[in-house]
PDB file of N, H, CA, C and O in Angstrom:
ATOM      1  N   UNK A   1      40.708 -31.635  38.219  1.00  0.00           N
ATOM      2  CA  UNK A   1      40.438 -32.366  37.140  1.00  0.00           C
ATOM      3  C   UNK A   1      39.455 -30.504  36.191  1.00  0.00           C
ATOM      4  O   UNK A   1      38.694 -29.632  36.612  1.00  0.00           O
ATOM      5  N   UNK A   2      40.003 -30.747  35.111  1.00  0.00           N
ATOM      6  H   UNK A   2      40.621 -31.455  34.770  1.00  0.00           H
ATOM      7  CA  UNK A   2      38.817 -29.643  34.190  1.00  0.00           C
ATOM      8  C   UNK A   2      37.643 -29.600  33.854  1.00  0.00           C
ATOM      9  O   UNK A   2      37.525 -30.509  33.033  1.00  0.00           O
ATOM     10  N   UNK A   3      36.537 -29.026  33.996  1.00  0.00           N
ATOM     11  H   UNK A   3      36.632 -28.287  34.663  1.00  0.00           H
ATOM     12  CA  UNK A   3      34.771 -29.515  33.052  1.00  0.00           C
ATOM     13  C   UNK A   3      34.798 -28.483  32.154  1.00  0.00           C
ATOM     14  O   UNK A   3      35.683 -27.935  31.499  1.00  0.00           O
ATOM     15  N   UNK A   4      33.528 -28.340  32.289  1.00  0.00           N
ATOM     16  H   UNK A   4      32.809 -28.786  32.821  1.00  0.00           H
ATOM     17  CA  UNK A   4      32.645 -27.418  31.405  1.00  0.00           C
ATOM     18  C   UNK A   4      32.033 -26.835  32.456  1.00  0.00           C
ATOM     19  O   UNK A   4      31.377 -27.327  33.374  1.00  0.00           O
ATOM     20  N   UNK A   5      32.587 -24.776  31.988  1.00  0.00           N
ATOM     21  H   UNK A   5      33.120 -24.377  31.243  1.00  0.00           H
ATOM     22  CA  UNK A   5      32.368 -23.976  33.320  1.00  0.00           C
ATOM     23  C   UNK A   5      31.080 -24.254  32.905  1.00  0.00           C
ATOM     24  O   UNK A   5      30.975 -25.195  33.691  1.00  0.00           O
ATOM     25  N   UNK A   6      29.574 -24.241  32.118  1.00  0.00           N
ATOM     26  H   UNK A   6      29.659 -23.477  31.480  1.00  0.00           H
ATOM     27  CA  UNK A   6      28.788 -24.534  32.136  1.00  0.00           C
ATOM     28  C   UNK A   6      27.890 -25.953  32.275  1.00  0.00           C
ATOM     29  O   UNK A   6      26.730 -26.231  31.971  1.00  0.00           O
ATOM     30  N   UNK A   7      28.543 -26.404  32.636  1.00  0.00           N
ATOM     31  H   UNK A   7      29.485 -26.179  32.883  1.00  0.00           H
ATOM     32  CA  UNK A   7      27.751 -28.161  32.836  1.00  0.00           C
ATOM     33  C   UNK A   7      27.973 -28.450  34.971  1.00  0.00           C
ATOM     34  O   UNK A   7      27.551 -29.315  35.738  1.00  0.00           O
ATOM     35  N   UNK A   8      29.019 -26.929  35.196  1.00  0.00           N
ATOM     36  H   UNK A   8      29.362 -26.226  34.573  1.00  0.00           H
ATOM     37  CA  UNK A   8      28.509 -26.602  36.559  1.00  0.00           C
ATOM     38  C   UNK A   8      27.652 -26.502  37.062  1.00  0.00           C
ATOM     39  O   UNK A   8      26.849 -27.168  37.716  1.00  0.00           O
ATOM     40  N   UNK A   9      28.019 -24.469  36.347  1.00  0.00           N
ATOM     41  H   UNK A   9      28.672 -23.929  35.816  1.00  0.00           H
ATOM     42  CA  UNK A   9      26.734 -24.149  36.854  1.00  0.00           C
ATOM     43  C   UNK A   9      25.813 -25.222  37.102  1.00  0.00           C
ATOM     44  O   UNK A   9      25.619 -25.550  38.273  1.00  0.00           O
ATOM     45  N   UNK A  10      24.932 -26.102  35.726  1.00  0.00           N
ATOM     46  H   UNK A  10      25.089 -25.836  34.775  1.00  0.00           H
ATOM     47  CA  UNK A  10      24.048 -26.703  36.211  1.00  0.00           C
ATOM     48  C   UNK A  10      23.865 -27.348  37.659  1.00  0.00           C
ATOM     49  O   UNK A  10      23.184 -27.100  38.654  1.00  0.00           O
ATOM     50  N   UNK A  11      24.626 -28.112  37.355  1.00  0.00           N
ATOM     51  H   UNK A  11      25.179 -28.313  36.546  1.00  0.00           H
ATOM     52  CA  UNK A  11      24.687 -28.667  39.404  1.00  0.00           C
ATOM     53  C   UNK A  11      24.935 -27.893  40.212  1.00  0.00           C
ATOM     54  O   UNK A  11      25.071 -28.316  41.360  1.00  0.00           O
ATOM     55  N   UNK A  12      25.105 -26.364  39.931  1.00  0.00           N
ATOM     56  H   UNK A  12      24.995 -26.021  38.999  1.00  0.00           H
ATOM     57  CA  UNK A  12      25.433 -25.437  41.197  1.00  0.00           C
ATOM     58  C   UNK A  12      23.785 -25.021  41.547  1.00  0.00           C
ATOM     59  O   UNK A  12      23.261 -25.175  42.650  1.00  0.00           O
ATOM     60  N   UNK A  13      23.339 -24.648  40.735  1.00  0.00           N
ATOM     61  H   UNK A  13      23.764 -24.523  39.839  1.00  0.00           H
ATOM     62  CA  UNK A  13      22.056 -25.096  40.451  1.00  0.00           C
ATOM     63  C   UNK A  13      21.088 -25.209  40.862  1.00  0.00           C
ATOM     64  O   UNK A  13      20.360 -24.509  41.566  1.00  0.00           O
ATOM     65  N   UNK A  14      20.972 -26.923  40.059  1.00  0.00           N
ATOM     66  H   UNK A  14      21.563 -27.492  39.488  1.00  0.00           H
ATOM     67  CA  UNK A  14      20.265 -27.927  41.085  1.00  0.00           C
ATOM     68  C   UNK A  14      20.800 -28.284  41.884  1.00  0.00           C
ATOM     69  O   UNK A  14      20.783 -29.506  41.742  1.00  0.00           O
ATOM     70  N   UNK A  15      21.523 -27.965  43.042  1.00  0.00           N
ATOM     71  H   UNK A  15      21.536 -26.972  43.157  1.00  0.00           H
ATOM     72  CA  UNK A  15      22.040 -28.253  44.429  1.00  0.00           C
ATOM     73  C   UNK A  15      21.610 -27.237  45.073  1.00  0.00           C
ATOM     74  O   UNK A  15      21.486 -27.216  46.297  1.00  0.00           O
ATOM     75  N   UNK A  16      21.231 -25.914  43.990  1.00  0.00           N
ATOM     76  H   UNK A  16      21.332 -25.932  42.995  1.00  0.00           H
ATOM     77  CA  UNK A  16      21.157 -24.833  45.151  1.00  0.00           C
ATOM     78  C   UNK A  16      21.832 -24.382  46.651  1.00  0.00           C
ATOM     79  O   UNK A  16      21.535 -24.248  47.838  1.00  0.00           O
ATOM     80  N   UNK A  17      23.341 -24.207  45.375  1.00  0.00           N
ATOM     81  H   UNK A  17      23.582 -24.316  44.411  1.00  0.00           H
ATOM     82  CA  UNK A  17      24.529 -24.258  45.683  1.00  0.00           C
ATOM     83  C   UNK A  17      25.004 -22.672  44.885  1.00  0.00           C
ATOM     84  O   UNK A  17      24.458 -22.111  43.935  1.00  0.00           O
ATOM     85  N   UNK A  18      26.338 -22.210  45.767  1.00  0.00           N
ATOM     86  H   UNK A  18      26.782 -22.666  46.538  1.00  0.00           H
ATOM     87  CA  UNK A  18      26.731 -21.015  44.643  1.00  0.00           C
ATOM     88  C   UNK A  18      28.240 -21.910  44.559  1.00  0.00           C
ATOM     89  O   UNK A  18      28.825 -22.851  45.095  1.00  0.00           O
ATOM     90  N   UNK A  19      28.419 -20.729  43.318  1.00  0.00           N
ATOM     91  H   UNK A  19      27.944 -19.964  42.883  1.00  0.00           H
ATOM     92  CA  UNK A  19      29.773 -21.497  42.539  1.00  0.00           C
ATOM     93  C   UNK A  19      31.102 -19.938  42.857  1.00  0.00           C
ATOM     94  O   UNK A  19      30.912 -18.842  42.329  1.00  0.00           O
ATOM     95  N   UNK A  20      31.491 -20.030  43.152  1.00  0.00           N
ATOM     96  H   UNK A  20      31.646 -20.920  43.581  1.00  0.00           H
ATOM     97  CA  UNK A  20      32.736 -19.560  43.237  1.00  0.00           C
ATOM     98  C   UNK A  20      33.515 -19.296  41.947  1.00  0.00           C
ATOM     99  O   UNK A  20      33.739 -20.196  41.138  1.00  0.00           O
ATOM    100  N   UNK A  21      33.928 -18.007  41.776  1.00  0.00           N
ATOM    101  H   UNK A  21      33.746 -17.275  42.433  1.00  0.00           H
ATOM    102  CA  UNK A  21      34.901 -17.798  39.931  1.00  0.00           C
ATOM    103  C   UNK A  21      36.210 -16.994  40.525  1.00  0.00           C
ATOM    104  O   UNK A  21      35.833 -15.946  41.049  1.00  0.00           O
ATOM    105  N   UNK A  22      37.165 -17.114  40.575  1.00  0.00           N
ATOM    106  H   UNK A  22      37.471 -17.965  40.149  1.00  0.00           H
ATOM    107  CA  UNK A  22      38.134 -16.334  40.467  1.00  0.00           C
ATOM    108  C   UNK A  22      39.377 -16.607  39.381  1.00  0.00           C
ATOM    109  O   UNK A  22      39.934 -17.542  38.806  1.00  0.00           O
ATOM    110  N   UNK A  23      39.450 -14.480  39.548  1.00  0.00           N
ATOM    111  H   UNK A  23      38.997 -13.721  40.016  1.00  0.00           H
ATOM    112  CA  UNK A  23      40.719 -13.930  38.743  1.00  0.00           C
ATOM    113  C   UNK A  23      42.363 -14.892  39.399  1.00  0.00           C
ATOM    114  O   UNK A  23      42.520 -14.866  40.620  1.00  0.00           O
ATOM    115  N   UNK A  24      43.265 -15.528  38.682  1.00  0.00           N
ATOM    116  H   UNK A  24      43.138 -15.549  37.691  1.00  0.00           H
ATOM    117  CA  UNK A  24      44.051 -14.988  38.977  1.00  0.00           C
ATOM    118  C   UNK A  24      45.235 -13.931  37.873  1.00  0.00           C
ATOM    119  O   UNK A  24      45.048 -12.981  37.113  1.00  0.00           O
ATOM    120  N   UNK A  25      46.273 -14.604  38.243  1.00  0.00           N
ATOM    121  H   UNK A  25      46.424 -15.376  38.860  1.00  0.00           H
ATOM    122  CA  UNK A  25      46.869 -13.183  37.687  1.00  0.00           C
ATOM    123  C   UNK A  25      48.770 -14.450  37.689  1.00  0.00           C
ATOM    124  O   UNK A  25      49.666 -14.476  36.845  1.00  0.00           O
ATOM    125  N   UNK A  26      48.673 -14.991  38.584  1.00  0.00           N
ATOM    126  H   UNK A  26      47.945 -14.970  39.269  1.00  0.00           H
ATOM    127  CA  UNK A  26      50.429 -15.401  38.600  1.00  0.00           C
ATOM    128  C   UNK A  26      50.360 -17.542  39.115  1.00  0.00           C
ATOM    129  O   UNK A  26      49.507 -18.222  39.685  1.00  0.00           O
ATOM    130  N   UNK A  27      51.134 -17.722  38.776  1.00  0.00           N
ATOM    131  H   UNK A  27      51.827 -17.170  38.313  1.00  0.00           H
ATOM    132  CA  UNK A  27      50.868 -18.852  39.469  1.00  0.00           C
ATOM    133  C   UNK A  27      50.730 -19.297  40.977  1.00  0.00           C
ATOM    134  O   UNK A  27      50.697 -20.422  41.476  1.00  0.00           O
ATOM    135  N   UNK A  28      50.680 -18.396  41.376  1.00  0.00           N
ATOM    136  H   UNK A  28      50.706 -17.482  40.971  1.00  0.00           H
ATOM    137  CA  UNK A  28      50.740 -18.354  43.477  1.00  0.00           C
ATOM    138  C   UNK A  28      49.713 -18.446  43.231  1.00  0.00           C
ATOM    139  O   UNK A  28      49.428 -19.623  43.010  1.00  0.00           O
ATOM    140  N   UNK A  29      48.498 -17.456  43.085  1.00  0.00           N
ATOM    141  H   UNK A  29      48.730 -16.499  43.265  1.00  0.00           H
ATOM    142  CA  UNK A  29      47.296 -16.641  43.307  1.00  0.00           C
ATOM    143  C   UNK A  29      46.725 -18.674  42.976  1.00  0.00           C
ATOM    144  O   UNK A  29      46.230 -19.323  43.898  1.00  0.00           O
ATOM    145  N   UNK A  30      46.972 -19.347  41.431  1.00  0.00           N
ATOM    146  H   UNK A  30      47.374 -18.820  40.682  1.00  0.00           H
ATOM    147  CA  UNK A  30      46.038 -20.140  40.849  1.00  0.00           C
ATOM    148  C   UNK A  30      46.835 -21.010  42.202  1.00  0.00           C
ATOM    149  O   UNK A  30      45.955 -21.228  43.035  1.00  0.00           O
ATOM    150  N   UNK A  31      47.955 -21.473  42.602  1.00  0.00           N
ATOM    151  H   UNK A  31      48.669 -21.296  41.925  1.00  0.00           H
ATOM    152  CA  UNK A  31      47.933 -22.354  43.375  1.00  0.00           C
ATOM    153  C   UNK A  31      47.811 -22.233  44.867  1.00  0.00           C
ATOM    154  O   UNK A  31      48.547 -23.038  45.439  1.00  0.00           O
ATOM    155  N   UNK A  32      47.082 -21.448  45.696  1.00  0.00           N
ATOM    156  H   UNK A  32      46.484 -20.795  45.231  1.00  0.00           H
ATOM    157  CA  UNK A  32      45.923 -20.315  46.525  1.00  0.00           C
ATOM    158  C   UNK A  32      44.822 -20.922  46.124  1.00  0.00           C
ATOM    159  O   UNK A  32      44.329 -21.703  46.938  1.00  0.00           O
ATOM    160  N   UNK A  33      44.280 -20.789  45.082  1.00  0.00           N
ATOM    161  H   UNK A  33      44.681 -20.155  44.421  1.00  0.00           H
ATOM    162  CA  UNK A  33      43.051 -21.064  44.900  1.00  0.00           C
ATOM    163  C   UNK A  33      42.381 -22.308  44.620  1.00  0.00           C
ATOM    164  O   UNK A  33      41.153 -22.357  44.554  1.00  0.00           O
ATOM    165  N   UNK A  34      43.166 -23.381  44.440  1.00  0.00           N
ATOM    166  H   UNK A  34      44.164 -23.341  44.494  1.00  0.00           H
ATOM    167  CA  UNK A  34      43.336 -24.428  44.007  1.00  0.00           C
ATOM    168  C   UNK A  34      43.584 -25.570  45.597  1.00  0.00           C
ATOM    169  O   UNK A  34      43.565 -26.681  46.127  1.00  0.00           O
ATOM    170  N   UNK A  35      43.725 -24.628  45.640  1.00  0.00           N
ATOM    171  H   UNK A  35      43.740 -23.726  45.210  1.00  0.00           H
ATOM    172  CA  UNK A  35      44.608 -25.412  47.546  1.00  0.00           C
ATOM    173  C   UNK A  35      43.432 -25.129  48.622  1.00  0.00           C
ATOM    174  O   UNK A  35      42.900 -25.813  49.496  1.00  0.00           O
ATOM    175  N   UNK A  36      43.256 -23.681  48.111  1.00  0.00           N
ATOM    176  H   UNK A  36      43.688 -23.125  47.400  1.00  0.00           H
ATOM    177  CA  UNK A  36      41.335 -24.029  49.041  1.00  0.00           C
ATOM    178  C   UNK A  36      40.113 -24.220  49.280  1.00  0.00           C
ATOM    179  O   UNK A  36      39.342 -24.087  50.230  1.00  0.00           O
ATOM    180  N   UNK A  37      40.058 -24.892  47.191  1.00  0.00           N
ATOM    181  H   UNK A  37      40.684 -24.999  46.419  1.00  0.00           H
ATOM    182  CA  UNK A  37      39.409 -25.701  46.773  1.00  0.00           C
ATOM    183  C   UNK A  37      39.499 -27.395  47.014  1.00  0.00           C
ATOM    184  O   UNK A  37      38.473 -28.034  47.245  1.00  0.00           O
ATOM    185  N   UNK A  38      40.304 -27.785  46.966  1.00  0.00           N
ATOM    186  H   UNK A  38      41.137 -27.266  46.778  1.00  0.00           H
ATOM    187  CA  UNK A  38      40.695 -29.185  47.498  1.00  0.00           C
ATOM    188  C   UNK A  38      40.559 -29.707  48.650  1.00  0.00           C
ATOM    189  O   UNK A  38      40.480 -30.899  48.947  1.00  0.00           O
ATOM    190  N   UNK A  39      40.521 -28.420  49.567  1.00  0.00           N
ATOM    191  H   UNK A  39      40.585 -27.452  49.325  1.00  0.00           H
ATOM    192  CA  UNK A  39      40.756 -28.385  51.224  1.00  0.00           C
ATOM    193  C   UNK A  39      39.466 -28.941  51.841  1.00  0.00           C
ATOM    194  O   UNK A  39      39.154 -29.788  52.678  1.00  0.00           O
ATOM    195  N   UNK A  40      38.616 -27.697  50.693  1.00  0.00           N
ATOM    196  H   UNK A  40      38.869 -27.009  50.013  1.00  0.00           H
ATOM    197  CA  UNK A  40      37.027 -28.022  50.862  1.00  0.00           C
ATOM    198  C   UNK A  40      36.006 -28.661  50.055  1.00  0.00           C
ATOM    199  O   UNK A  40      34.819 -28.953  50.196  1.00  0.00           O
ATOM    200  N   UNK A  41      37.171 -28.808  48.882  1.00  0.00           N
ATOM    201  H   UNK A  41      38.136 -28.570  48.768  1.00  0.00           H
ATOM    202  CA  UNK A  41      36.417 -30.876  48.242  1.00  0.00           C
ATOM    203  C   UNK A  41      34.753 -29.669  47.448  1.00  0.00           C
ATOM    204  O   UNK A  41      33.549 -29.860  47.620  1.00  0.00           O
ATOM    205  N   UNK A  42      35.369 -28.691  46.741  1.00  0.00           N
ATOM    206  H   UNK A  42      36.347 -28.536  46.602  1.00  0.00           H
ATOM    207  CA  UNK A  42      34.760 -27.713  46.354  1.00  0.00           C
ATOM    208  C   UNK A  42      34.457 -27.705  44.874  1.00  0.00           C
ATOM    209  O   UNK A  42      34.009 -28.815  45.159  1.00  0.00           O
ATOM    210  N   UNK A  43      34.351 -27.628  44.189  1.00  0.00           N
ATOM    211  H   UNK A  43      34.716 -26.726  43.958  1.00  0.00           H
ATOM    212  CA  UNK A  43      34.680 -27.020  42.247  1.00  0.00           C
ATOM    213  C   UNK A  43      34.530 -25.553  42.194  1.00  0.00           C
ATOM    214  O   UNK A  43      33.543 -25.086  42.762  1.00  0.00           O
ATOM    215  N   UNK A  44      35.323 -24.776  41.622  1.00  0.00           N
ATOM    216  H   UNK A  44      36.125 -25.156  41.160  1.00  0.00           H
ATOM    217  CA  UNK A  44      35.159 -23.134  41.625  1.00  0.00           C
ATOM    218  C   UNK A  44      36.089 -23.178  40.159  1.00  0.00           C
ATOM    219  O   UNK A  44      37.011 -23.642  39.489  1.00  0.00           O
ATOM    220  N   UNK A  45      34.843 -22.171  40.349  1.00  0.00           N
ATOM    221  H   UNK A  45      34.094 -21.794  40.894  1.00  0.00           H
ATOM    222  CA  UNK A  45      36.168 -21.761  37.889  1.00  0.00           C
ATOM    223  C   UNK A  45      37.129 -20.820  38.265  1.00  0.00           C
ATOM    224  O   UNK A  45      36.875 -19.897  39.039  1.00  0.00           O
ATOM    225  N   UNK A  46      38.166 -21.001  37.781  1.00  0.00           N
ATOM    226  H   UNK A  46      38.373 -21.751  37.153  1.00  0.00           H
ATOM    227  CA  UNK A  46      39.211 -19.873  37.770  1.00  0.00           C
ATOM    228  C   UNK A  46      39.834 -19.297  35.986  1.00  0.00           C
ATOM    229  O   UNK A  46      40.418 -19.732  34.994  1.00  0.00           O
ATOM    230  N   UNK A  47      39.491 -18.624  36.280  1.00  0.00           N
ATOM    231  H   UNK A  47      39.017 -18.270  37.086  1.00  0.00           H
ATOM    232  CA  UNK A  47      39.084 -16.997  34.808  1.00  0.00           C
ATOM    233  C   UNK A  47      41.182 -15.990  35.416  1.00  0.00           C
ATOM    234  O   UNK A  47      42.079 -15.700  36.207  1.00  0.00           O
ATOM    235  N   UNK A  48      40.753 -16.001  34.550  1.00  0.00           N
ATOM    236  H   UNK A  48      40.024 -16.237  33.907  1.00  0.00           H
ATOM    237  CA  UNK A  48      42.095 -14.979  33.535  1.00  0.00           C
ATOM    238  C   UNK A  48      41.390 -13.905  33.050  1.00  0.00           C
ATOM    239  O   UNK A  48      40.177 -13.696  33.081  1.00  0.00           O
ATOM    240  N   UNK A  49      42.574 -13.036  32.452  1.00  0.00           N
ATOM    241  H   UNK A  49      43.559 -13.205  32.426  1.00  0.00           H
ATOM    242  CA  UNK A  49      41.225 -11.852  31.763  1.00  0.00           C
ATOM    243  C   UNK A  49      42.581 -11.836  30.958  1.00  0.00           C
ATOM    244  O   UNK A  49      43.564 -12.154  31.627  1.00  0.00           O
ATOM    245  N   UNK A  50      42.883 -11.396  29.124  1.00  0.00           N
ATOM    246  H   UNK A  50      42.085 -11.138  28.581  1.00  0.00           H
ATOM    247  CA  UNK A  50      43.683 -11.947  28.265  1.00  0.00           C
ATOM    248  C   UNK A  50      44.574 -11.246  28.108  1.00  0.00           C
ATOM    249  O   UNK A  50      45.216 -11.374  27.066  1.00  0.00           O
ATOM    250  N   UNK A  51      45.021 -10.076  29.234  1.00  0.00           N
ATOM    251  H   UNK A  51      44.499  -9.972  30.081  1.00  0.00           H
ATOM    252  CA  UNK A  51      46.324  -9.253  30.018  1.00  0.00           C
ATOM    253  C   UNK A  51      46.950 -10.149  30.543  1.00  0.00           C
ATOM    254  O   UNK A  51      47.996 -10.569  30.049  1.00  0.00           O
ATOM    255  N   UNK A  52      46.407 -10.649  31.712  1.00  0.00           N
ATOM    256  H   UNK A  52      45.557 -10.308  32.113  1.00  0.00           H
ATOM    257  CA  UNK A  52      47.106 -12.180  32.162  1.00  0.00           C
ATOM    258  C   UNK A  52      47.728 -12.739  31.910  1.00  0.00           C
ATOM    259  O   UNK A  52      48.953 -12.744  32.030  1.00  0.00           O
ATOM    260  N   UNK A  53      46.689 -13.705  31.266  1.00  0.00           N
ATOM    261  H   UNK A  53      45.693 -13.702  31.169  1.00  0.00           H
ATOM    262  CA  UNK A  53      47.559 -15.158  30.536  1.00  0.00           C
ATOM    263  C   UNK A  53      48.714 -14.194  29.085  1.00  0.00           C
ATOM    264  O   UNK A  53      49.658 -14.524  28.366  1.00  0.00           O
ATOM    265  N   UNK A  54      48.108 -13.267  29.248  1.00  0.00           N
ATOM    266  H   UNK A  54      47.341 -12.999  29.832  1.00  0.00           H
ATOM    267  CA  UNK A  54      49.813 -13.386  28.021  1.00  0.00           C
ATOM    268  C   UNK A  54      51.163 -12.352  28.885  1.00  0.00           C
ATOM    269  O   UNK A  54      52.262 -12.207  28.349  1.00  0.00           O
ATOM    270  N   UNK A  55      50.969 -11.994  29.664  1.00  0.00           N
ATOM    271  H   UNK A  55      50.076 -12.112  30.099  1.00  0.00           H
ATOM    272  CA  UNK A  55      51.504 -12.458  31.089  1.00  0.00           C
ATOM    273  C   UNK A  55      52.285 -13.018  31.156  1.00  0.00           C
ATOM    274  O   UNK A  55      53.487 -12.826  30.975  1.00  0.00           O
ATOM    275  N   UNK A  56      51.237 -14.485  31.664  1.00  0.00           N
ATOM    276  H   UNK A  56      50.260 -14.642  31.811  1.00  0.00           H
ATOM    277  CA  UNK A  56      51.515 -15.608  32.206  1.00  0.00           C
ATOM    278  C   UNK A  56      52.190 -17.010  31.425  1.00  0.00           C
ATOM    279  O   UNK A  56      52.699 -18.060  31.817  1.00  0.00           O
ATOM    280  N   UNK A  57      51.753 -16.116  29.531  1.00  0.00           N
ATOM    281  H   UNK A  57      51.339 -15.263  29.213  1.00  0.00           H
ATOM    282  CA  UNK A  57      52.565 -17.236  28.061  1.00  0.00           C
ATOM    283  C   UNK A  57      51.275 -17.966  27.791  1.00  0.00           C
ATOM    284  O   UNK A  57      51.231 -19.108  27.334  1.00  0.00           O
ATOM    285  N   UNK A  58      50.238 -17.239  28.102  1.00  0.00           N
ATOM    286  H   UNK A  58      50.273 -16.311  28.473  1.00  0.00           H
ATOM    287  CA  UNK A  58      49.255 -17.078  26.677  1.00  0.00           C
ATOM    288  C   UNK A  58      47.908 -18.287  27.686  1.00  0.00           C
ATOM    289  O   UNK A  58      47.986 -18.693  28.846  1.00  0.00           O
ATOM    290  N   UNK A  59      46.956 -18.505  26.772  1.00  0.00           N
ATOM    291  H   UNK A  59      46.893 -18.175  25.830  1.00  0.00           H
ATOM    292  CA  UNK A  59      45.703 -19.126  27.517  1.00  0.00           C
ATOM    293  C   UNK A  59      46.050 -21.390  27.469  1.00  0.00           C
ATOM    294  O   UNK A  59      45.335 -22.377  27.645  1.00  0.00           O
ATOM    295  N   UNK A  60      47.480 -21.153  27.139  1.00  0.00           N
ATOM    296  H   UNK A  60      48.060 -20.352  26.996  1.00  0.00           H
ATOM    297  CA  UNK A  60      47.634 -22.232  26.792  1.00  0.00           C
ATOM    298  C   UNK A  60      48.269 -22.863  27.748  1.00  0.00           C
ATOM    299  O   UNK A  60      47.880 -23.920  28.245  1.00  0.00           O
ATOM    300  N   UNK A  61      49.010 -22.419  27.977  1.00  0.00           N
ATOM    301  H   UNK A  61      49.326 -21.561  27.574  1.00  0.00           H
ATOM    302  CA  UNK A  61      50.110 -22.196  30.069  1.00  0.00           C
ATOM    303  C   UNK A  61      49.411 -22.188  30.802  1.00  0.00           C
ATOM    304  O   UNK A  61      49.744 -22.762  31.838  1.00  0.00           O
ATOM    305  N   UNK A  62      48.129 -21.602  30.759  1.00  0.00           N
ATOM    306  H   UNK A  62      47.859 -21.135  29.917  1.00  0.00           H
ATOM    307  CA  UNK A  62      47.217 -20.811  31.987  1.00  0.00           C
ATOM    308  C   UNK A  62      46.609 -22.523  31.934  1.00  0.00           C
ATOM    309  O   UNK A  62      46.604 -23.175  32.978  1.00  0.00           O
ATOM    310  N   UNK A  63      46.199 -23.033  30.843  1.00  0.00           N
ATOM    311  H   UNK A  63      46.202 -22.504  29.994  1.00  0.00           H
ATOM    312  CA  UNK A  63      45.201 -23.930  31.245  1.00  0.00           C
ATOM    313  C   UNK A  63      45.499 -25.559  31.332  1.00  0.00           C
ATOM    314  O   UNK A  63      44.747 -26.530  31.404  1.00  0.00           O
ATOM    315  N   UNK A  64      47.905 -25.317  31.265  1.00  0.00           N
ATOM    316  H   UNK A  64      48.516 -24.527  31.206  1.00  0.00           H
ATOM    317  CA  UNK A  64      48.643 -26.001  31.615  1.00  0.00           C
ATOM    318  C   UNK A  64      48.772 -25.789  33.700  1.00  0.00           C
ATOM    319  O   UNK A  64      48.536 -26.458  34.706  1.00  0.00           O
ATOM    320  N   UNK A  65      49.202 -24.656  33.392  1.00  0.00           N
ATOM    321  H   UNK A  65      49.393 -24.112  32.574  1.00  0.00           H
ATOM    322  CA  UNK A  65      49.426 -24.597  34.732  1.00  0.00           C
ATOM    323  C   UNK A  65      47.502 -24.599  35.595  1.00  0.00           C
ATOM    324  O   UNK A  65      47.311 -23.716  36.431  1.00  0.00           O
ATOM    325  N   UNK A  66      46.601 -25.349  35.361  1.00  0.00           N
ATOM    326  H   UNK A  66      46.756 -26.066  34.681  1.00  0.00           H
ATOM    327  CA  UNK A  66      46.076 -25.351  36.476  1.00  0.00           C
ATOM    328  C   UNK A  66      46.028 -27.270  35.828  1.00  0.00           C
ATOM    329  O   UNK A  66      45.980 -28.315  36.477  1.00  0.00           O
ATOM    330  N   UNK A  67      46.054 -27.107  34.849  1.00  0.00           N
ATOM    331  H   UNK A  67      46.092 -26.257  34.323  1.00  0.00           H
ATOM    332  CA  UNK A  67      45.896 -28.694  35.220  1.00  0.00           C
ATOM    333  C   UNK A  67      46.704 -29.767  36.540  1.00  0.00           C
ATOM    334  O   UNK A  67      46.419 -30.962  36.625  1.00  0.00           O
TER     335      UNK A  67
END
C-alpha cells in the first residue's frame, strides 16, 4: 500500500520507532525490500535516484512496480 511519507514519519516519531528508507535500482531489489517489510510487518520508504528511475522506465513505472 502506498502512503504519504510525511504521515509515515509522523507516526514513527509519535511511536518512537525508526523508519527504514531503502534505495532501489531494479525489480529484484524492490522485491527483496518489500518481502522483508512484509515478513516483518513494518513500513518502509522505497526511494530511487533520477538515473535509476530513468533506467527502470521512469517514475511512473517505478510506482507501478512497487504497487
